[in-house]
C-alpha positions as CSV (number, residue, x, y, z in Angstrom):
1,M,0.0,0.0,0.0
2,K,2.8,2.4,0.9
3,K,4.5,1.7,-2.4
4,H,1.3,2.5,-4.4
5,L,0.9,5.7,-2.4
6,L,4.5,6.7,-3.1
7,T,4.1,6.0,-6.8
8,L,0.8,8.0,-6.9
9,T,2.5,10.9,-5.1
10,H,5.4,10.9,-7.6
11,S,3.0,10.8,-10.5
12,V,1.0,13.7,-9.1
13,L,4.2,15.7,-8.6
14,I,5.5,15.0,-12.1
15,F,2.1,15.8,-13.6
16,S,1.9,19.1,-11.6
17,S,5.4,20.0,-12.7
18,L,4.6,19.5,-16.3
19,L,1.4,21.4,-16.0
20,I,3.2,24.4,-14.4
21,A,6.0,24.3,-17.0
22,N,3.4,24.2,-19.8
23,A,1.5,27.2,-18.3
24,A,4.7,29.1,-18.0
25,S,5.7,28.5,-21.6
26,A,2.2,29.4,-22.8
27,Q,2.4,32.7,-20.9
28,S,5.8,33.5,-22.3
29,S,4.7,32.7,-25.8
30,K,1.7,35.1,-25.3
31,D,4.1,37.8,-24.0
32,K,6.4,37.2,-27.0
33,K,3.4,37.6,-29.4
34,I,2.5,40.9,-27.7
35,M,6.1,42.1,-28.0
36,I,6.2,41.3,-31.7
37,D,2.8,43.1,-32.1
38,C,4.3,46.1,-30.2
39,D,7.3,46.2,-32.6
40,S,4.9,46.2,-35.6
41,A,2.6,48.9,-34.0
42,K,5.6,51.1,-33.3
43,A,6.7,50.8,-36.9
44,E,3.2,51.7,-38.0
45,F,3.0,54.7,-35.7
46,L,6.4,55.9,-37.1
47,R,5.3,55.2,-40.7
48,T,2.2,57.3,-40.2
49,D,4.1,60.2,-38.4
50,A,7.9,60.1,-38.8
51,L,8.1,63.0,-36.3
52,L,7.1,60.6,-33.6
53,K,10.7,59.3,-33.6
54,N,11.7,62.5,-31.7
55,V,8.9,61.8,-29.1
56,F,10.2,58.2,-28.7
57,T,13.7,59.5,-28.2
58,G,12.8,62.2,-25.7
59,A,10.3,60.2,-23.6
60,Y,11.4,58.6,-20.4
61,G,9.2,55.6,-21.2
62,Y,6.1,54.5,-23.0
63,V,3.3,51.9,-23.1
64,M,2.4,50.3,-26.4
65,L,-1.1,48.7,-26.6
66,P,-1.0,47.2,-30.1
67,N,-4.4,45.6,-30.2
68,V,-7.3,47.3,-28.4
69,G,-10.8,46.1,-29.1
70,K,-13.8,48.2,-28.4
71,G,-17.5,47.5,-28.7
72,A,-20.7,49.0,-27.6
73,V,-24.5,49.0,-27.7
74,G,-25.4,51.7,-25.2
75,V,-22.9,50.5,-22.7
76,G,-19.5,49.9,-24.1
77,G,-16.2,48.4,-23.2
78,A,-12.7,48.1,-24.4
79,S,-9.6,46.2,-23.5
80,G,-6.1,45.5,-24.6
81,N,-2.7,44.2,-23.5
82,G,0.6,45.8,-24.1
83,I,4.2,46.2,-23.0
84,V,5.8,48.9,-20.8
85,Y,9.2,50.4,-21.8
86,E,11.4,52.4,-19.5
87,Q,14.3,54.2,-21.2
88,G,14.1,51.8,-24.1
89,K,14.0,48.6,-22.1
90,I,11.0,46.3,-21.5
91,V,10.1,46.4,-17.8
92,G,6.6,44.9,-17.7
93,K,3.1,44.3,-19.1
94,A,0.1,46.6,-19.1
95,K,-3.6,45.7,-19.2
96,M,-6.1,48.3,-20.1
97,S,-9.8,48.1,-19.5
98,Q,-12.4,50.7,-20.3
99,V,-16.1,51.1,-19.6
100,T,-18.3,53.8,-21.2
101,I,-22.0,54.7,-21.1
102,G,-24.0,56.9,-23.4
103,F,-25.1,57.0,-27.0
104,Q,-22.8,54.5,-28.7
105,F,-23.0,51.6,-31.2
106,G,-20.5,49.6,-33.1
107,G,-17.0,48.1,-32.7
108,Q,-13.5,49.1,-33.6
109,A,-9.9,48.0,-33.2
110,Y,-7.1,50.5,-32.5
111,R,-3.6,50.9,-31.2
112,E,-2.8,53.1,-28.2
113,L,0.5,54.6,-27.3
114,I,1.1,56.4,-24.0
115,F,4.3,58.4,-23.5
116,F,5.7,59.3,-20.1
117,E,7.7,62.5,-19.9
118,N,9.6,61.6,-16.8
119,K,10.3,58.9,-14.2
120,E,7.6,60.3,-11.8
121,A,4.9,59.9,-14.5
122,L,6.0,56.4,-15.3
123,D,6.2,55.5,-11.6
124,R,2.6,56.6,-11.2
125,F,1.6,54.3,-14.0
126,K,3.6,51.4,-12.5
127,T,1.9,51.8,-9.2
128,N,-1.5,51.6,-11.0
129,K,-2.3,55.2,-10.2
130,V,-3.0,56.3,-13.8
131,E,-6.6,56.4,-15.0
132,F,-7.9,58.4,-17.9
133,S,-11.3,60.0,-17.8
134,A,-13.4,61.4,-20.6
135,Q,-11.4,64.6,-20.3
136,A,-8.1,62.9,-21.3
137,S,-7.2,63.9,-24.8
138,A,-5.6,61.5,-27.2
139,V,-3.9,62.6,-30.4
140,A,-5.0,60.7,-33.5
141,A,-1.8,59.5,-35.1
142,T,-1.6,61.2,-38.5
143,A,1.2,62.7,-40.5
144,G,2.7,65.5,-38.5
145,A,0.3,65.2,-35.6
146,S,3.2,64.9,-33.1
147,A,4.6,68.3,-34.0
148,N,2.1,70.1,-31.8
149,A,1.3,67.4,-29.2
150,K,2.0,68.3,-25.6
151,Y,2.3,66.3,-22.3
152,T,-0.4,66.8,-19.7
153,D,0.7,65.8,-16.2
154,G,3.7,64.1,-17.7
155,I,1.6,61.9,-20.0
156,M,0.8,62.1,-23.8
157,I,-1.6,59.7,-25.5
158,Y,-1.7,58.7,-29.2
159,T,-4.3,56.4,-30.9
160,Q,-4.3,54.9,-34.3
161,Q,-7.4,53.4,-35.9
162,K,-7.0,49.8,-37.2
163,G,-10.6,49.0,-38.3
164,G,-14.2,49.0,-37.5
165,L,-16.9,51.7,-37.2
166,M,-18.0,53.3,-34.0
167,Y,-20.7,55.9,-33.3
168,E,-20.4,57.4,-29.9
169,A,-21.1,60.3,-27.6
170,S,-20.2,58.6,-24.4
171,V,-18.5,59.1,-21.0
172,G,-16.1,56.7,-19.5
173,G,-12.6,56.0,-18.4
174,Q,-9.6,53.8,-18.9
175,K,-7.9,51.9,-16.1
176,F,-4.5,50.2,-16.3
177,K,-2.8,47.3,-14.4
178,F,0.9,47.1,-14.5
179,T,2.8,43.8,-14.0
180,A,6.6,43.8,-13.8
181,F,8.6,41.1,-15.7
């Protein structure tokens, strides 16, 4: 009986180890996909507005959310995952969620890019203390748009439409969750 119990215990331990290893590799492959998507999104932002290169160079850090999905019928929501960069190096992941209410209908996909002017602004983000309300203004990434864009409270936001159609006159806000690597 003891031998069977010992064999069962070893089997459970081996199975658990394999399950954990598989989950860890799945997570890292998901993160790698997001990183690749971030590289593509950055290239697309720069292709649309070459002047953004100066903003990337001058910013202390940034968050790239390469695939944000948004949908609504009266009540709406959006979410996306991205990567956080500090002085050019990857430091973590970001998850954005948004809820809106008002006259709205449709769905769309877009990219969102958030620049941080200084360490203090990025540190606020990393401690999950950054939320954007309806009053936050995002710059639509178009040719030359970055020439006149300004930081507000150390943060500057760009969005770039990927597809879809959305009619809206709504109020809501975005929340972020930072997870360090």
